[in-house]
VORONU-754819 format. One record per residue (C-alpha): residue number from 1; residue in one letter; x negated, y, z. Coordinates in Angstrom, 3 decimals, always signed. Example, Ala and Ser with C-alpha at 12.3 -4.5 7.8 and 13.67 -1.06 7.14 Angstrom:
num;residuo;east;north;up
1;a;-12.300;-4.500;+7.800
2;s;-13.670;-1.060;+7.140
END
This chain:
num;residuo;east;north;up
1;m;-15.812;-5.030;+24.831
2;i;-15.509;-7.664;+22.152
3;l;-12.376;-7.111;+20.045
4;p;-11.138;-10.306;+18.367
5;l;-9.645;-9.856;+14.886
6;s;-6.553;-11.660;+13.637
7;k;-8.427;-12.583;+10.466
8;p;-12.061;-12.202;+9.374
9;i;-13.198;-9.035;+7.569
10;k;-16.319;-8.205;+5.561
11;t;-18.638;-5.514;+6.846
12;t;-20.336;-2.939;+4.617
13;t;-23.334;-5.306;+4.433
14;g;-21.118;-8.131;+3.165
15;t;-21.248;-10.155;+6.393
16;e;-17.961;-11.778;+7.418
17;v;-17.022;-11.172;+11.063
18;s;-14.075;-12.285;+13.197
19;e;-14.740;-9.941;+16.136
20;l;-16.129;-6.458;+16.690
21;l;-18.241;-4.970;+19.442
22;v;-16.487;-1.849;+20.723
23;p;-18.847;+0.337;+22.777
24;n;-17.632;+1.848;+26.053
25;g;-15.874;+5.192;+25.519
26;t;-14.888;+4.481;+21.903
27;t;-11.594;+6.047;+20.837
28;l;-9.392;+3.618;+18.917
29;l;-6.609;+4.742;+16.582
30;l;-3.851;+2.242;+15.887
31;s;-1.807;+2.198;+12.722
32;v;+1.882;+1.992;+13.604
33;l;+2.711;+1.733;+9.910
34;g;+0.118;-1.005;+9.457
35;a;+1.730;-3.037;+12.244
36;n;+5.258;-2.492;+10.919
37;i;+4.498;-3.552;+7.330
38;n;+1.794;-6.158;+7.857
39;p;+2.384;-8.824;+5.158
40;d;+0.553;-11.426;+7.285
41;m;+3.383;-11.135;+9.820
42;w;+6.441;-9.989;+7.849
43;g;+5.765;-11.739;+4.518
44;e;+4.851;-10.523;+1.052
45;d;+7.931;-8.261;+0.910
46;a;+6.890;-6.410;+4.092
47;r;+6.868;-3.030;+2.321
48;e;+10.472;-3.436;+1.132
49;w;+13.332;-1.900;+3.118
50;k;+15.398;-4.920;+4.160
51;p;+17.591;-4.298;+7.219
52;e;+18.945;-7.844;+6.849
53;r;+15.600;-9.091;+8.233
54;w;+17.054;-8.596;+11.710
55;l;+20.308;-10.441;+10.947
56;k;+18.542;-13.785;+10.730
57;p;+15.792;-15.342;+12.849
58;l;+12.505;-13.460;+12.610
59;p;+9.453;-15.197;+11.108
60;e;+7.518;-17.228;+13.678
61;k;+4.408;-15.114;+13.074
62;v;+6.319;-11.992;+14.181
63;i;+7.501;-13.650;+17.386
64;e;+4.060;-15.145;+18.117
65;a;+2.334;-11.772;+17.573
66;h;+3.808;-10.429;+20.844
67;m;+4.011;-6.934;+19.389
68;p;+4.050;-4.571;+22.389
69;g;+6.703;-2.333;+20.820
70;i;+9.871;-1.608;+22.773
71;y;+12.260;-2.062;+19.848
72;s;+12.862;-4.919;+17.412
73;h;+9.267;-6.223;+17.201
74;l;+8.187;-2.904;+15.669
75;m;+5.713;-0.252;+16.774
76;t;+7.858;+2.683;+15.587
77;f;+8.432;+3.865;+19.161
78;l;+5.055;+2.502;+20.378
79;g;+4.993;+0.450;+23.572
80;g;+3.713;+0.229;+27.113
81;g;+2.810;+3.427;+28.963
82;r;+2.811;+5.441;+25.710
83;a;+6.257;+4.329;+24.562
84;c;+8.651;+7.018;+23.366
85;i;+10.920;+8.035;+26.229
86;g;+13.528;+9.275;+23.754
87;f;+13.980;+6.128;+21.668
88;k;+17.417;+5.320;+23.126
89;f;+18.548;+8.897;+22.457
90;s;+17.224;+8.587;+18.898
91;q;+19.253;+5.402;+18.381
92;l;+22.391;+6.994;+19.816
93;e;+21.942;+10.076;+17.639
94;m;+21.638;+7.942;+14.487
95;k;+24.761;+5.960;+15.411
96;v;+26.819;+9.117;+16.021
97;v;+25.725;+10.720;+12.743
98;l;+26.498;+7.510;+10.823
99;a;+29.905;+7.133;+12.503
100;v;+30.879;+10.684;+11.550
101;l;+29.597;+10.392;+7.978
102;l;+31.075;+6.947;+7.298
103;a;+34.505;+8.043;+8.556
104;s;+34.658;+10.838;+5.957
105;f;+32.491;+9.810;+3.037
106;k;+31.884;+6.848;+0.747
107;f;+28.292;+6.243;-0.386
108;d;+27.579;+4.396;-3.638
109;d;+24.401;+3.404;-5.431
110;s;+23.333;+5.875;-8.134
111;g;+21.653;+3.091;-10.103
112;k;+18.222;+4.705;-9.778
113;k;+15.412;+2.518;-8.470
114;i;+13.837;+3.712;-5.232
115;k;+10.369;+3.047;-3.854
116;w;+8.952;+4.057;-0.498
117;k;+5.888;+6.277;-0.066
118;f;+4.018;+6.643;+3.184
119;p;+2.430;+10.128;+3.344
120;g;+2.411;+10.078;+7.152
121;i;+6.106;+9.175;+7.400
122;a;+8.090;+6.772;+5.219
123;v;+10.014;+8.640;+2.493
124;p;+12.102;+7.356;-0.434
125;v;+11.291;+8.564;-3.956
126;v;+12.766;+7.708;-7.360
127;k;+10.637;+5.086;-9.155
128;g;+8.862;+6.513;-12.189
129;n;+9.081;+10.055;-10.826
130;d;+5.569;+11.417;-10.283
131;t;+6.645;+13.852;-7.581
132;t;+6.026;+13.072;-3.944
133;h;+9.119;+14.999;-2.856
134;p;+11.528;+12.733;-0.959
135;s;+14.613;+11.824;-2.975
136;l;+17.380;+9.316;-2.356
137;p;+20.002;+9.868;-5.053
138;m;+23.428;+8.430;-4.342
139;v;+27.024;+9.048;-5.300
140;v;+28.919;+10.605;-2.382
141;s;+32.714;+10.894;-2.421
142;l;+35.438;+11.603;+0.124
143;v;+37.162;+8.666;+1.749
144;d;+40.819;+8.492;+0.734
145;k;+42.670;+8.771;+4.062
146;r;+46.264;+8.294;+2.871
END
């Protein structure tokens, strides 16, 4: 099979190619993370956590890409015959946990800058901290229910 590429790449010999020959029986591994944070589709700030992206029209390149994912033009839950059968349950679970937490607690910014690392799964860490341990410092207080 000839696999067309979205943009040309250079081979180890320095030749620029825009398609690859994939021999029969070759196993292909797809990068879900690579699809979800591709700056060619999402823009230069693709690696930044910006939930507001989905509150306005998506970039044309995202829509034109026809990403096969089953949720929000992302590959987080894969797509097609290999799509996650539990993605709706996952969404419901997140909504329930947030509803319970937000009814009882107030969450404020700690003022520390956060960056995202991708050691297999996206995790927040404090900028300038050399550790790879996930950390998302915030100020948590009880909601005043008077």
